[in-house]
C-alpha positions in Angstrom: 29.7 -270.5 38.6 26.8 -267.9 38.9 25.3 -270.6 41.5 28.5 -271.3 43.4 28.5 -267.0 43.8 25.3 -266.9 45.1 26.0 -269.4 47.8 28.7 -267.9 48.7 26.4 -264.3 49.1 24.1 -266.4 51.2 26.3 -268.2 53.6 27.9 -264.7 54.3 24.6 -262.9 54.6 23.5 -265.2 57.0 27.5 -265.4 59.0 26.9 -261.8 59.5 23.0 -261.8 60.6 24.3 -264.7 62.8 27.2 -262.4 64.1 25.1 -259.5 64.8 22.2 -261.0 66.4 24.6 -262.5 69.0 26.0 -259.2 69.7 22.7 -258.0 69.9 21.9 -260.5 72.4 25.1 -260.1 74.3 24.1 -256.5 74.4 21.4 -256.7 75.9 22.3 -259.1 78.3 25.0 -257.2 79.7 22.1 -254.2 79.6 19.5 -256.5 81.9 22.8 -257.6 84.0 23.5 -254.2 84.8 19.9 -253.0 85.6 19.8 -255.8 87.7 23.1 -254.8 89.7 21.7 -251.5 89.7 18.4 -252.3 90.6 20.0 -254.6 93.8 22.6 -252.0 94.8 19.4 -249.7 95.2 17.6 -252.3 97.3 21.1 -252.8 99.5 21.3 -248.9 100.1 17.4 -248.6 101.1 18.3 -251.7 103.7 21.9 -249.4 105.0 19.0 -246.4 105.6 16.3 -248.3 106.9 19.4 -249.7 109.5 20.7 -246.4 110.2 16.9 -244.7 110.9 15.9 -247.6 112.8 19.4 -247.1 115.0 21.1 -250.5 114.5 24.1 -251.4 116.5 27.2 -252.2 114.9 26.7 -256.1 115.7 23.2 -255.6 114.8 23.8 -254.3 111.0 26.6 -256.9 110.6 24.0 -259.3 111.8 21.2 -258.1 109.4 24.1 -258.0 106.1 24.9 -261.6 106.6 21.4 -263.0 107.2 19.8 -261.3 104.3 23.5 -261.8 102.0 22.9 -265.3 103.0 19.7 -265.8 102.3 17.8 -262.8 100.8 20.8 -261.5 98.5 18.6 -260.5 95.5 15.6 -259.1 97.4 17.4 -257.5 100.5 15.0 -255.1 100.7 11.7 -257.1 101.0 13.4 -259.4 103.7 14.1 -256.7 105.8 10.1 -255.4 105.5 8.1 -257.8 105.0 7.2 -260.8 107.9 6.8 -263.9 105.4 10.0 -263.2 103.8 12.0 -261.8 107.0 10.5 -264.9 109.2 11.6 -267.2 105.8 15.6 -265.7 106.3 15.5 -266.2 110.1 14.3 -269.9 110.1 17.1 -271.0 107.6 19.7 -268.9 109.5 18.8 -270.5 113.0 18.5 -274.1 111.2 21.9 -273.6 109.6 23.2 -272.4 113.1 21.8 -276.0 115.0 22.7 -278.2 112.3 26.5 -276.7 113.0 26.1 -277.8 116.6 27.2 -274.3 118.0 24.5 -273.9 120.7 26.6 -271.0 122.4 26.2 -269.3 119.4 22.7 -270.3 118.3 21.6 -268.2 121.7 23.6 -265.6 121.4 22.5 -265.1 117.2 18.7 -265.8 119.0 19.0 -262.6 121.4 20.6 -260.6 118.7 18.3 -261.2 115.5 15.2 -261.0 117.8 16.7 -257.3 118.6 17.2 -256.5 115.2 13.1 -258.1 114.1 11.9 -255.3 117.2 13.5 -252.3 115.9 12.3 -253.1 112.2 8.8 -253.7 113.6 8.2 -256.9 112.5 7.6 -258.4 115.9 4.2 -258.1 116.1 1.5 -259.9 113.7 -1.2 -257.5 112.2 -4.3 -258.1 114.4 -6.8 -260.6 112.6 -4.0 -262.4 110.8 -3.0 -266.1 111.5 0.6 -267.1 112.9 3.0 -269.7 111.2 5.4 -269.9 113.6 5.8 -270.3 117.7 8.2 -266.9 116.9 5.2 -265.1 116.6 4.3 -265.6 120.2 4.1 -263.0 122.6 4.3 -261.8 125.8 2.2 -262.7 128.6 -0.2 -264.7 125.9 -1.9 -267.6 127.6 -0.9 -271.3 126.7 -1.6 -274.6 128.0 1.1 -277.5 128.0 1.8 -281.2 128.8 4.4 -283.8 128.4 3.2 -285.2 125.1 3.5 -289.1 126.7 1.3 -288.3 129.5 -2.1 -290.1 129.7 -4.3 -289.2 130.5 -2.9 -285.8 129.8 -3.3 -283.0 132.5 -3.2 -280.1 131.1 -0.6 -276.9 132.9 -1.6 -273.2 132.7 1.0 -271.1 131.6 2.3 -267.1 130.3 4.5 -266.7 127.6 7.4 -264.8 129.3 10.0 -264.4 126.7 10.6 -265.0 122.8 14.0 -264.6 120.9 14.5 -266.3 117.7 16.3 -269.4 119.3 13.7 -270.4 122.3 10.5 -269.2 123.4 10.0 -269.5 127.6 6.7 -270.3 129.5 6.3 -269.3 133.0 3.4 -270.6 135.1 0.0 -268.5 135.5 0.0 -269.2 139.3 2.9 -269.6 141.9 3.7 -273.7 141.3 7.1 -275.1 140.7 7.1 -275.9 136.7 7.2 -279.5 135.8 10.4 -281.1 135.0 10.9 -282.4 131.5 13.8 -284.2 130.3 15.9 -282.4 127.6 14.6 -282.8 123.9 11.3 -284.3 125.2 8.3 -283.6 123.5 5.7 -281.2 125.1 2.5 -280.8 123.4 0.9 -276.9 123.5 -2.2 -275.3 122.9 -3.4 -272.2 122.7 -6.0 -269.3 121.7 -6.0 -266.3 119.8 -9.0 -264.5 120.5 -8.4 -262.5 117.4 -8.0 -265.5 115.2 -8.5 -269.2 116.2 -7.2 -272.2 118.4 -3.7 -273.6 117.9 -1.8 -276.9 119.0 1.4 -277.9 118.1 4.0 -279.9 119.8 8.3 -279.1 120.3 10.7 -280.0 122.4 12.0 -278.8 126.1 15.4 -277.2 126.2 15.9 -276.0 130.0 14.6 -275.0 133.2 15.3 -271.1 133.9 16.2 -269.9 137.4 15.5 -265.9 137.2 12.8 -265.7 136.2 11.0 -269.3 137.3 10.3 -270.8 133.7 10.9 -273.3 131.2 12.4 -272.9 128.0 11.4 -274.9 124.5 12.6 -274.9 121.1 10.9 -273.0 118.0 8.5 -274.9 115.9 6.6 -273.9 112.6 4.1 -276.6 112.5 1.3 -275.3 113.9 -2.5 -276.9 113.8 -5.0 -273.9 113.1 -8.7 -274.6 114.3 -11.5 -272.4 113.6 -13.0 -272.8 116.8 -16.2 -270.4 117.0 -19.8 -271.0 116.9 -20.2 -268.5 114.3 -17.8 -268.5 111.6 -15.9 -265.5 111.7 -14.2 -263.0 109.1 -11.3 -261.2 109.0 -13.1 -257.2 108.8 -10.4 -253.8 109.5 -12.2 -250.6 110.5 -11.9 -247.8 112.7 -14.7 -247.6 114.8 -16.7 -245.1 117.5 -16.9 -247.4 120.8 -18.9 -246.1 123.6 -18.8 -247.8 127.2 -21.8 -247.5 128.6 -22.3 -247.5 132.3 -25.4 -250.2 133.5 -23.8 -254.0 133.7 -25.3 -256.8 131.7 -28.3 -257.4 133.8 -31.2 -259.2 132.8 -30.0 -260.1 129.4 -31.1 -263.1 128.2 -30.0 -263.6 124.8 -28.4 -262.2 122.0 -31.7 -261.5 120.5 -32.4 -258.9 123.0 -35.3 -260.0 124.3 -34.8 -259.1 128.0 -35.8 -256.8 130.5 -34.7 -253.2 129.1 -32.4 -251.6 131.5 -31.8 -247.8 130.8 -28.0 -247.5 130.0 -25.9 -244.0 128.8 -22.5 -243.9 128.0 -19.9 -242.7 129.6 -16.4 -243.1 127.9 -16.5 -242.9 124.4 -13.1 -244.6 122.9 -11.7 -244.8 119.3 -11.0 -248.7 118.0 -10.1 -250.7 115.3 -13.0 -253.6 114.6 -10.5 -257.0 113.6 -12.9 -259.7 113.1 -16.7 -260.2 112.8 -19.3 -262.6 112.6 -22.6 -263.3 112.9 -22.7 -263.8 116.6 -20.3 -260.8 117.5 -16.8 -259.1 117.1 -13.5 -258.2 117.9 -12.2 -254.8 118.6 -9.0 -253.3 119.4 -8.8 -250.7 122.2 -6.1 -248.1 123.3 -7.1 -249.1 127.2 -8.7 -251.8 129.0 -12.8 -251.9 130.0 -14.1 -253.4 132.7 -15.7 -256.7 131.6 -18.6 -256.2 133.4 -19.9 -253.2 131.1 -21.5 -253.2 127.7 -20.3 -251.9 124.6 -21.7 -249.9 121.7 -19.9 -249.6 118.5 -20.5 -248.9 115.3 -19.9 -250.7 112.4 -20.0 -250.3 108.5 -19.8 -252.9 106.0 -18.7 -252.4 102.4 -22.0 -253.8 101.2 -24.6 -252.2 99.0 -27.7 -250.4 100.4 -26.2 -251.0 104.0 -25.3 -247.9 106.2 -23.5 -247.8 109.1 -25.2 -248.7 112.0 -25.0 -249.5 115.9 -24.8 -252.4 117.6 -24.6 -253.1 121.7 -22.5 -255.9 122.7 -21.5 -257.8 126.2 -17.7 -258.6 126.6 -17.0 -262.3 126.7 -12.9 -261.8 127.2 -10.0 -259.1 126.8 -6.8 -259.7 126.3 -3.6 -257.7 126.4 -1.5 -257.0 123.2 1.8 -255.6 122.6 2.1 -252.0 122.6 -0.3 -251.3 125.6 -3.5 -252.0 123.4 -6.1 -254.8 124.4 -7.9 -257.0 121.9 -11.8 -257.3 123.6 -14.0 -259.9 122.1 -17.7 -259.1 122.4 -21.0 -261.3 121.6 -24.2 -259.3 120.5 -26.8 -258.4 122.9 -29.4 -256.3 120.9 -29.4 -256.3 117.3 -32.4 -256.3 114.5 -32.9 -258.8 112.4 -32.3 -256.5 109.4 -28.6 -255.4 111.0 -27.9 -259.2 111.5 -28.9 -260.3 108.0 -26.5 -257.8 106.7 -23.9 -259.0 109.0 -24.3 -262.6 108.0 -24.2 -261.8 104.0 -21.3 -260.0 104.6 -19.7 -262.9 106.1 -20.8 -265.5 103.7 -19.5 -263.3 100.7 -16.0 -263.3 102.5 -16.3 -267.0 103.6 -17.0 -267.8 99.4 -13.8 -265.5 98.7 -11.6 -267.2 101.0 -12.8 -270.9 99.8 -12.2 -269.7 95.6 -8.7 -268.0 96.8 -7.7 -271.1 98.7 -9.7 -274.2 97.8 -10.9 -274.7 101.3 -12.9 -273.6 104.6 -10.0 -273.2 106.5 
C-alpha cells in the first residue's frame, strides 16, 4: 500500500513538473514572439521614416512596401538600406513580374523601383567594390558589345545611356546607326571598370529606341570578373592631398624615375580619395576633372608599422567620369624610391593574403 502511494506521489510530481515546464516554454515562446513582433514593427516604422525623409511619392511608398513585404518582411530596414539585400529583393520582384508575362507592368515597375533606388541612395556602388549585376552600371560608362553568334567578332563601342530595374540602354559612342539584332538574341558585352576590374557577360536584346537613338537589353547577374592589371591591385580607402603639377610628362622613361629631371611646381591642390593601390600605381577619386597631360603628387599613408606617410609622383593613365560629378583618375608611378615601393608591395601582399584566407581563392 505504501509503495502504491509513493508511486502515485511520484506520478503527480512528474505530471505537475511537466505541466509547469510546458507552461514556462509557452510563456517564453509568447515573450519571444511579442519581442520579434515589436522588433519588426520598429523596423517598419524606421522604413516609413526613411520613405518620408527621402520624399518618396505615394506610388513609390506603395511599391517599396509591396517589395519589402513580399521579399523581406522580417528585415525591411536592412533591405531598404543595404545594397546587397535591396538588390536581392529587386531581382526576385522583377523575375516574378517577368514570369507572369505582363511586360507593361514589368517596364513600369522597372522605372518606379529605379526611382526608389535613387532616392534611397542605393544607385551607386562604393568606389573600389565589385559589381554583381548590370543594374549596377551607370551612365556614361563605356561598354563594348557584339552579336554572340558573330565570328570573328567585330566589337562595337557604346556608352550606357540609361539604367532602370527592368532594362539598360546603350547608345553608340560615335555617330553611327546601332546594329540591328533580333528580339531575344544573345549579345556579348565587355567593360572595364578603372576602379575595379574587367567584366564580360552575355544578355538578350529587347528593342531599339528612337529618342534618343539606342538599343535596350535585359539585365543579367551572371558577370565574369577578370583581374587584368600587370601589378596586383588591392582596395585601399584613404583621403589624400593631391597636387596638380604644371609640367607635362616630358622625358620620363619609366616608373623608376630615371629620366630627364624637369622642374615642376604644384599649381592646384585638391582633396581626393585613394580607392586602390598596387606596386605600379593607384586610383584616386577627385571632385573635378584634371588634364591628362599633367602630373600628380599624391600623399600616401599605409597602415603599416614603421611606415610614415610619403608623397609619390604619378602620370595619368585614364580619367573616367563617375556619378555625382566626381572623376576617377587612374595613375602610374613615375618617381618613387625603393623604400616606398617596397612598403607598397608589402602592403599589397598582406591585403592579398587576407583576401585569399577569407575567400579561399586569389580572385
